C-alpha positions as CSV (number, residue, x, y, z in Angstrom):
1,M,139.7,85.6,301.3
2,V,142.3,84.7,298.6
3,G,140.0,86.2,295.9
4,F,139.8,89.4,297.9
5,L,143.6,89.6,298.2
6,L,144.2,88.9,294.5
7,T,141.5,91.5,293.6
8,G,143.1,94.1,295.9
9,S,146.5,93.5,294.5
10,A,145.3,93.9,290.9
11,V,143.5,97.1,291.8
12,A,146.6,98.5,293.4
13,Q,148.5,97.9,290.2
14,T,146.1,99.8,288.0
15,Q,147.0,103.5,287.5
16,K,144.2,106.0,287.2
17,V,144.2,107.9,284.0
18,P,142.0,111.0,284.3
19,M,140.3,112.5,281.2
20,V,140.9,116.2,281.3
21,K,140.2,119.4,279.4
22,L,142.6,122.2,278.4
23,P,142.7,124.0,281.7
24,H,144.3,121.0,283.3
25,L,147.1,121.0,280.7
26,Q,147.5,124.7,281.1
27,K,148.4,124.2,284.8
28,Y,151.7,122.6,283.5
29,L,152.2,125.0,280.6
30,N,151.8,128.1,282.8
31,S,153.2,126.9,286.1
32,T,155.3,129.5,287.8
33,S,157.0,127.0,290.2
34,D,160.7,126.2,289.7
35,T,159.8,122.7,288.3
36,T,160.8,121.5,284.9
37,Y,157.9,119.7,283.3
38,I,158.6,117.3,280.5
39,I,155.2,117.0,278.7
40,N,155.1,114.2,276.2
41,F,152.2,113.9,273.7
42,W,151.6,110.3,272.6
43,A,149.0,107.7,271.7
44,T,148.5,104.0,272.1
45,W,148.3,103.7,268.3
46,C,151.6,105.5,267.6
47,K,154.5,103.1,267.3
48,P,157.3,105.7,267.8
49,C,155.4,107.1,270.8
50,I,155.3,103.7,272.4
51,E,158.9,103.0,271.7
52,E,160.1,106.2,273.5
53,L,157.8,105.8,276.6
54,P,160.5,103.8,278.5
55,N,162.9,106.7,278.0
56,F,160.5,109.1,279.8
57,E,160.0,106.5,282.6
58,A,163.8,106.2,283.0
59,L,164.1,110.0,283.2
60,Q,161.4,110.2,285.8
61,K,163.2,107.7,288.0
62,Q,166.6,109.4,287.4
63,Y,165.2,112.8,288.6
64,A,163.0,111.4,291.5
65,G,163.0,113.7,294.4
66,Q,164.1,116.7,292.2
67,P,161.8,119.4,290.8
68,V,161.3,117.6,287.5
69,Q,158.1,116.0,286.5
70,V,157.3,113.8,283.5
71,V,153.7,114.2,282.3
72,L,152.4,111.8,279.6
73,V,149.5,113.3,277.7
74,S,147.5,110.7,275.7
75,M,146.1,111.9,272.5
76,D,143.8,108.8,272.1
77,F,140.1,109.4,271.6
78,A,138.1,109.8,274.8
79,K,136.0,106.8,273.9
80,D,139.1,104.6,274.1
81,L,140.1,105.6,277.7
82,E,138.8,102.5,279.4
83,K,139.3,99.9,276.7
84,K,142.7,101.0,275.3
85,V,144.5,103.7,277.4
86,V,144.1,102.4,280.9
87,P,145.0,98.8,280.0
88,F,148.0,100.1,278.1
89,V,149.2,102.2,281.0
90,T,148.7,99.2,283.4
91,R,150.4,96.7,281.1
92,H,153.4,98.9,280.6
93,K,153.5,99.8,284.3
94,L,153.8,103.5,283.6
95,Q,154.7,105.4,286.8
96,S,154.8,108.9,285.4
97,R,151.7,111.1,285.6
98,V,149.4,110.2,282.7
99,F,146.2,111.8,281.5
100,L,144.1,111.7,278.4
101,L,143.5,115.2,276.9
102,D,139.8,115.4,275.8
103,E,140.1,118.3,273.4
104,P,139.1,117.0,269.9
105,D,139.7,120.3,268.1
106,Q,143.5,120.5,268.1
107,N,143.4,123.9,266.3
108,A,141.9,125.4,269.4
109,W,144.8,124.5,271.7
110,I,147.9,123.3,269.8
111,D,149.5,126.8,269.5
112,L,149.3,127.1,273.3
113,V,151.7,124.2,273.5
114,D,154.0,125.5,270.8
115,P,153.3,127.7,267.8
116,S,155.7,125.5,265.7
117,W,153.9,122.3,266.4
118,S,152.3,120.7,263.3
119,G,150.2,118.4,265.5
120,A,152.3,115.3,264.7
121,I,153.2,113.0,267.6
122,P,155.3,112.1,269.4
123,A,156.0,115.6,270.5
124,T,157.6,116.8,273.8
125,L,157.6,120.1,275.5
126,F,160.2,120.9,278.2
127,V,159.2,123.9,280.2
128,N,160.4,125.7,283.3
129,N,158.6,129.1,283.4
130,A,160.3,130.2,286.6
131,R,163.7,130.1,284.7
132,K,162.1,131.1,281.4
133,Q,163.3,127.9,279.8
134,R,161.4,126.2,277.0
135,L,162.2,123.6,274.4
136,F,159.8,121.9,272.0
137,V,160.8,118.7,270.1
138,E,158.5,117.2,267.5
139,K,160.1,113.8,266.9
140,P,161.0,110.7,268.9
141,I,163.5,111.2,271.7
142,T,166.1,108.7,273.0
143,L,167.1,108.5,276.6
144,A,170.5,110.0,275.8
145,Q,168.8,113.0,274.1
146,L,166.4,113.5,277.1
147,Q,169.4,113.4,279.5
148,D,171.3,115.8,277.2
149,Y,168.4,118.3,277.0
150,M,168.1,118.2,280.8
151,T,171.8,118.7,281.5
152,S,172.5,121.2,278.8
153,K,169.3,123.3,278.7
154,F,167.5,122.8,282.0
155,S,170.2,122.6,284.6
156,K,170.0,125.2,287.3
157,T,173.4,126.6,286.6
158,P,173.8,128.5,283.4
């Protein structure tokens, strides 16, 4: 009985990380709802990416209950999903939505995120299509910068 309880507890703590294709990402890029999506592109092997992840988690908590959604898009290889990405997400207790984008040919989709994107990570797209607001940042972001972008560029009042 104790083994069952411990196993159940461990399973509840593991976040599912789906592997998705481009159409799944496009749901966020092209959403017409009045939700601001903060889409961060990162990888388990990218030190600046890992260092900034707590900032996105803090922002997600700060905007809980509001039409703001943090989406963490892992750029790891598909073969590393179970052995690297899922354990990383679990170990760091990430609460934001996380998925691994299984699109190896970046040239086929990178311009859809932002034409100015060189492909380097970390990279973050802020988008609210209902209000025609969009901002792309191709560098690490601090929590203060995230909060500033949200209040100065993505607040509902102009």
